[in-house]
N, C-alpha and C positions, 0 to 999 in steps of 0.2 A: 225979385221976392221970392222966397223959397216957399215949397208946398208944406203943409203941416205935417207933423210927425208925433208919435206916440212911442215912448220908451217903455218897453215890456219885459218884465222880469217875474218868473215863476220861482216860488220860495218854498222852502221848508227849512226851519231852523237855520237861517241863513245869516245870522247876526255877524259873523266873523268879517265879511267884507262887503256887506250890502250897503252901508253907507257910501263907501268909494264907488260901488256899482252905480247906485243912483245919481250920486254927484256928477259922475262922467257923462250923465245922460241929461244934464240940467239945460242944455240947449232945446229939448223936446218940448212940444206945447202941451203934452200931458204925460205924466208917469203913472203906469198902471201895474199894480202888483197883484197877482193872483197867489194867494197863500194856501198851502196844503194844511192849515190848522196847526201852525208852528206852536212849540211851547216855550221858546225862548223869546228874545226881544225883537224878533223879526218885524212883526206888524208895527211896533211902537217906532222903531228905526224908519221903516217906510213911510209912515204918517208924517214923521218929523222932516222927512226929505219932501214933503208935499205929494206924495204919491196917493192915488186913489186905490184902496185895498179892498180886494174881494177875497173872501174866505170860502175855499171849496175843498173837501177832502180829496185826497189824491185818487183820481179814477184812472190814472195812466197817462201818458205824455199826449197822445193824439187827442183824447177827450179834453183834457186841461187846456191845451192850446186852442182847441176849437171854442171852448168856452170864453177863453181870454179875448180871442180874435173877433168874436161876436159882439165884444165891449168896445172895440176899437171905432172911433168916429173921424180918424185923421186918414189922410191920403197914404201916408207912409208909416212904416214900423221899423224900430231898431230894437231887436231882441237879444238880450244878454242873459247868461245864466249867472246865479247869485254869486258866484266865486270868480266873475270877470269884471273887468272894467275896461273903457277906452283910453288909449293914451291921448295927449292933446293933439298930436299929429293926426290921428284918425277922427277925432271930433271935428277937427277943422275940415278935413277932407270929405266928411258925410256932409257937413253943412254946405260946402261948395258944391257938391254934386246936386244936393236938394235944391239949391238955388237955380241950377241950370235947367231943371225940369226935363231932363233927358227921358225920352220914351223907352224905358226900359222896365223889366219886371223887379230888377233890383241888383244889388251888389254884392259880390264875393269878398269877404274880409279876412286878411290873415290873422291867425291866432298865435301868440306865443305863450307856452306853457311851462311854469316853474316846476322842477322835480329835483329833489335833494338839496343841491347846492347852486342851481343854475336854470336859467331859461334854456330849453333844450333846442338845439339848432339841427340836430339830426334825428336818428331813431325814428323817422317817420312821423314826428311831431311837428315839424315846422316846414313849410309856412301854413299848413293846415287850414286851407281856405274854406271859410264857411258862408252859408247864404243867411246873413243875419240883418241885412238892410233891405227891405221890399216893399212894394206897394201893397197895400190892403187888398186881399182878394187874388194876389198873384203868387201865391206860395201854397204848397200842400205839405202838411205834416205827415210823416211815416214813422214807424218804428220798428227797430229789429232787437230783440231781447230787451236790454235794459236802456238802449240808447234811441234817441230820437233824430230825425233828419229833416230838415226843410228842403223841399224840392221845388225849384223855381217853375212858374208858368211863363215862360216867355224868356226874351233875350237878358242876359246878365253881362255886367262888366266888373272890373276888379278896381278895388281902392286901396291906396297905400296907407301904411300906418297899422299898429297892431291892436287886436284885442289882448290885454294881458290877463292870463289865467293862472289861478293857484289851485289846482284841484285837490292837493292834499295836504293837510296840517302835518302829519307825520307818517312813518311807515305804518304805524298801528291803524291810522285811518285807510291807508292804502289797501292793507290787507282786509279790512271790514269791507271795502269795496269791491275787491276781488273776490271775495266770498259771495257777495250778492249778485256780481256780475256772472260768476261761473255757474250758479244756480240758474239764472235766466238763460244763459247760454246753454246749459244742458237740457233745459226744457225746450228750446228751439231745436237742438239736435233730435231729441225724441220725436218732436211733431213731425220732423223731416224723415224719420226712420232711420236715422244714423246709428252705427254701432259704437259702443264704448268699449272700455276694458284697457288693460295695462299696455298692450303693445300699441293700439291706436293712440293712446294718451301719450306715451313716451315719444313716438314718431311725430305727431303733430306738434307737441311741446318742443321738440328739438328743432323741427322747422321754424317754429315761431321765434326761438332764441336766434338761429342763424339769420332769418330775416331781418329782426330788429338790430342786431349787433354788427352784422356784416354787411348784408345788402343794403341796409338802411343807414349804414355808417354810425350805428350807435357808438362805436369805439372812439369816435371823435367827440362825444360828449363826456368823456372821461369816466369817472366812478359812477355819475348819474345814468350814463348810458348803459354800463354793465348792470347796475342795479335794476334799471328798468327791463332790460332784456330777460333777466333772471326773474322778474315778476311776471313778465309775459309767459314765460316758460310754466311757472307756477299756475297762472291762470288757466291756460291751455290744458295742461295735465289734470287739474281739478275738474275741469268742464267734462272731458271725456270720461274720467273715473266716475263721475256722478251719474252719467248716463246709465253705466252698468249697474251702479248701486240701486237707482230707482227701478230698473228693469227688474232685478231681482226681487225688490221689496214688493213691486206690484204683482209678481207672480206667485208670492206667499198665500 
């Protein structure tokens, strides 16, 4: 007999893939969606999939996850983003692990992300192990810039099978996210007292490209690997330029 589990998804205007996301979690005893006041069909889709929906305007990832986890009544949690879903292989592997009742804090799960025209297998994108299957109370949420992280409290094991991730609908959406991430990254750099400007921006951006395209073998991902490395260059350049821009603005 397996232990009880909640499928948890935080949402905001996530109608694009939410049905596939929640359907892949249909083995869970409860589906819990915490929505940040979406204006599209997100909540309707969630309710149609049988999820319990809580609406709470976005307070940041740490606070939103704390609110969500306080609502969990099961022993285990499987957490997905709204643009992700489980493969059948991974779904079966998770159910098998839960039936064994292993005394661990949780499981690290590989994620395969689609970019441009393929699922990336290099470029630092894969296997991208994430702590997404965990015992309630055995995970700590942290955040750095625009990104959140789950930190296990105890022993972890790995599971085979992928989370499939579709982060961008188009290059336009990727650029919009880069704009947001660069602003958050610049804020973090300012808080750390780091310097911006053209020279640091070019040097760090070039290092980012070399890391993604050569050291992480992005060239083996074809055009997608090159485009991703160039996007990494642009993101890093923007981040360091914005540190200088904001510093000058604040000094006026």
